[in-house]
N, C-alpha and C positions, 0 to 999 in steps of 0.2 A: 543303438536305438532302432536304426533302419533294420537291421537283422531280425531283431525281435517282432517287428511291425510285418516284415516279409514272411515270418513263419507262421504269424497269427493269421495273415491273408491266405497262405497256402493251406493251412488247417481248415479255415472256413470253406475254401474252394473244394477241398477234397470231401469234406462233410456233405456240401450242396450237391456234387456230382455223384455222391453214393446213394441218392434217393432211388429206390425201386420203381421201374415202370411196371404197372398192372393192368392186364388186359381184361376188359369187362364186357360180358354179353349178357343181355336181359332180353327176355321174351314174355309178353302178356298174351295169354289165350283167353277167348270168351266162347264157352260150349265148345271147346276143343278146336277153335278156329284162331289163327294168329291175328291179333288186332294191332301190335305193336312189337317191333323187334329193334333193338339198338345195340351197337357195340363199338368200342374203341379204347384207345390207350389213355392212360393218366399216370400221374405220378403219385407215389405212396402219400397219403392223407390230403391229396388235392380233389375236390369234387368233380365228378364228370357230369355235366348236365346234358339233357337231351329234351327236345322240344319238337313236336311234329303236330301243330293245330292249324285250324282254319277257323278263323275269326268269321262269324256271321253277325251281320247287322240287321236288327229288327226293330219294328215300331212297338214300344212296349205300353205306352199310354198316350193321352191326350192332355196338353196342357194349353189353355188360352186359344183353343180351336187349332192347334199345331200339334202333329206327331210328336213324341219323345222318343228318341232312337236309344238303343242299348245294344250291347254285344254279349256273345256267347262263344266261348272258345270251344270247339269240338276237336278231340284229339287227345295226345298224350304229353304229358310233361313229367320228366323223371330226373332225379338227381341220386347218384351213387358216390359215395366217398369210400374208397379202400384204406385200410391201415394195416401195413404188413407188421406183424407182431414178432417179438424176439424168439418165439419157438418156431417161425415159419409159417403159421397160419395167418389167414387174412380176416381182419374184422371188416365187414361190409355194414355201412351205414346207408339206408336206401329210403327214397320217397317217391312214390309212383302214383299219378292221377291221370284216370282215362275218363273222357265224357264222350258220351255217345248221344247223337240226337236221335230221338226215337219218333218224333213227329213235330211238325210245326203248323199248330192249328192257327186259324184265324179267325177274326169277329169284326164286325162292322160297328163303328161309332160315328153315327152320322154319314158323312160320306168317306170318311178316312177307315183304313184297315189296320186292325192291331194284330200283332203276331203273338203266339202264345207257343214258345218252344217248350217241349217236353224231353228231359234228357235222363240217362241213366248214368250214375257215376260209381266208378270203383276207384278207391283210394286207399293206400295202405302204406304205413312208414313203420320201420323198426330197424334193429341192427341184429347181425348173427355173425357168427365165426365159422368159417370153412377152411378145409386143408386146400393147398394149391392145387387148383385146376377142378376142384369139386364144384358141382352145380347144388345150388340150394333152391329147394321149392317152397315158397311162401305157401302156407296153409290156404287151400281153395276157399273162396269166398262167394257169397251169393248175393246179388244185388238185382231186384227187380225180375227175379226168377231166372237170371243169367249166371252161369258158373264161371268164376274168373281164377285162373292160375297163373302165378308169376314166377319165373325160373330166372335165376341169377347165377352167372359163373364168374369166377375170379381166377386168374393165372397170373404168375409172375415170371 
């Protein structure tokens, strides 16, 4: 009985250690200039998260004579999950959101100042299959007159 249990544990440990490491690199450009670049290693079928945001607090309204605060996150949030397929190719599932502050307008309500952030948002999510080391370019997208291009590379 102990021998069977040992064999089962050894098999599980071997399977767990066989998971492949995948190196991911992603770059988002806006009008040809890099606005976000991130890379790192993750294990097959494990999501690689990325977060580079600055939270800006602003007064969005007035209630009972007092300002009501709110937040807006400016920057990039991304998630990439690679899955190494039996044919050696890598399935990439991705979700990337980039928020850019265009301007922070203000207005007065009595003696209080309200802020009116105006943002531009680029967001994309999908999946694709690439060969080992291949770079995939998400079809360019237009947002508020800006041209966005996302490139993702996966290598095992």
